[in-house]
C-alpha positions in Angstrom: 373.2 27.6 149.5 371.0 27.6 152.4 369.4 24.3 153.6 365.6 25.8 153.2 364.2 27.4 150.5 360.4 29.0 150.0 358.7 28.0 147.0 355.5 29.9 145.9 353.4 29.0 143.0 351.5 31.8 141.0 348.5 31.5 138.8 350.3 33.7 136.2 353.5 35.3 135.4 351.8 38.8 135.7 351.2 37.9 139.3 354.3 36.3 140.0 356.0 39.5 138.8 354.1 41.7 141.0 354.2 39.6 144.0 358.4 39.5 143.3 358.6 43.3 143.2 356.5 43.8 146.3 358.8 41.2 148.4 361.7 43.2 147.5 360.2 46.3 148.8 359.4 44.5 152.1 362.1 45.6 154.2 362.2 43.1 157.1 362.4 40.3 154.3 366.1 39.6 153.3 366.1 38.0 150.1 369.6 36.3 149.1 368.7 34.6 145.9 365.6 34.1 143.9 364.4 32.4 140.8 361.7 31.7 138.7 360.7 28.2 137.4 358.2 27.7 134.5 356.8 25.0 132.4 356.3 25.9 128.7 353.3 24.6 126.9 355.8 22.2 125.1 357.1 20.9 128.4 360.0 22.5 128.4 361.3 24.0 131.9 362.7 27.6 132.1 364.8 28.7 134.8 365.6 32.6 135.4 367.7 33.1 138.4 370.1 36.2 139.8 373.2 34.1 139.1 375.8 35.5 137.1 376.6 33.0 133.8 379.4 32.4 131.6 378.0 34.3 128.5 377.2 37.3 130.8 380.6 37.1 132.5 382.4 36.9 129.1 380.6 40.0 127.7 381.6 41.9 130.8 384.8 40.9 131.0 385.8 41.4 127.4 384.0 44.7 127.4 386.1 46.0 130.4 389.6 44.0 129.1 389.3 45.8 125.8 388.5 49.4 127.4 391.3 49.2 129.8 393.9 47.7 127.3 393.1 50.6 124.6 393.3 53.2 127.5 396.5 51.4 128.4 397.9 51.8 125.0 397.1 55.6 124.8 398.8 55.9 128.3 402.1 53.9 126.9 401.9 56.7 124.0 400.6 54.7 121.4 399.2 58.3 120.1 402.8 59.5 119.4 403.2 56.7 116.7 403.3 58.2 113.4 400.4 57.6 110.7 397.7 54.9 111.1 400.6 53.1 113.6 398.2 54.7 116.4 395.2 53.3 115.6 396.3 50.1 114.8 398.1 50.0 118.3 395.2 51.0 120.3 393.0 48.3 118.2 395.4 45.6 118.7 395.7 46.4 122.4 391.7 46.2 122.7 391.7 43.1 120.9 393.9 41.1 123.0 392.5 43.0 126.1 388.9 42.0 125.2 389.9 38.4 124.4 391.6 38.0 127.8 388.9 39.6 129.6 386.5 37.3 127.8 388.3 34.2 129.0 388.9 35.6 132.3 385.2 36.6 132.8 383.7 33.1 131.6 386.4 31.5 134.0 385.3 33.5 136.9 381.5 33.1 136.2 382.0 29.5 135.8 383.6 29.5 139.2 381.0 31.5 140.7 377.9 30.3 139.3 376.2 27.4 141.8 373.0 27.7 139.7 369.9 25.6 140.0 370.8 21.4 139.4 368.8 20.1 136.6 367.7 17.1 138.9 366.0 19.4 141.3 364.6 21.8 138.9 363.1 18.8 137.4 361.4 17.6 140.8 360.0 21.1 141.3 358.8 21.3 137.5 357.2 18.2 137.8 354.7 19.8 140.3 353.9 22.7 138.3 351.2 23.1 135.8 351.6 24.7 132.5 351.3 28.8 133.0 351.5 28.7 136.6 355.3 29.6 137.4 356.9 29.1 141.0 359.0 31.7 142.7 361.9 30.1 144.7 363.7 32.1 147.3 366.6 31.9 149.4 366.0 34.1 152.6 368.4 35.0 155.4 366.2 33.4 158.0 363.4 31.0 156.9 361.9 30.0 160.0 360.9 33.4 160.3 360.3 35.1 156.8 358.1 32.1 156.1 354.8 33.2 157.9 355.6 36.9 156.8 356.1 35.8 153.2 352.8 34.0 153.2 350.8 36.9 154.7 352.6 39.3 151.8 351.8 37.0 149.0 347.8 36.5 149.7 346.9 39.2 147.8 348.8 38.0 145.0 346.9 34.6 144.8 350.0 32.7 145.6 348.5 29.0 145.4 351.2 27.3 147.2 353.8 28.7 149.5 355.9 26.3 151.3 359.4 25.5 153.0 361.5 23.0 150.7 364.6 21.4 151.4 367.4 22.7 149.1 368.6 19.1 148.5 365.1 18.2 146.9 364.5 21.7 144.8 367.3 23.8 144.9 
C-alpha cells in the first residue's frame, strides 16, 4: 500500500457515489484502490473496499473447481459408465472439485487480502459524523493527484479532501 492516501468526506452517500463514478472516468487520475468508510446511526463502522475477501475467493474457487472437475470427469469418460453411474461419477467429481476449489480460493484470498486494519479505520471513523461517509483513495502519484481530485470534487460538495498517512488511516 502507498504511504499516502487521499480522504474525502461527503455530505451524503448519494454524493459520494456520484463523485466516485466521476473520478473513475477522469483519465489522468490513476486510482489503485478505493474504499468507503461510513458510520451508522448505532455507531457501527462500515468499510466497503475493492479487496477480494475470503468469502468471495471461496465462492469463486468452489464454482470454478466444481465446473472443472465435472468437465474433467466427462473428459475421462465418465459418461461411458452404464446406468446412473455416470451421474454419480460426474457429481462426485464436481463435489470434490468444488470443495478443493473453495479451500484454495479462500486460502488465496486470505494471502492477497491486505484490507483496512481495525485501529486505522477507527481513527478515521472517529472523525466522521453519521451520514457523512468518507472516500479513501490510493492513487499512483498522490502529490500530483491531490489538487486535481480537490478540483474534481468541488461540485460534489466534498467537505474535506486531504492527504493522510497510510499508517494513521489506511
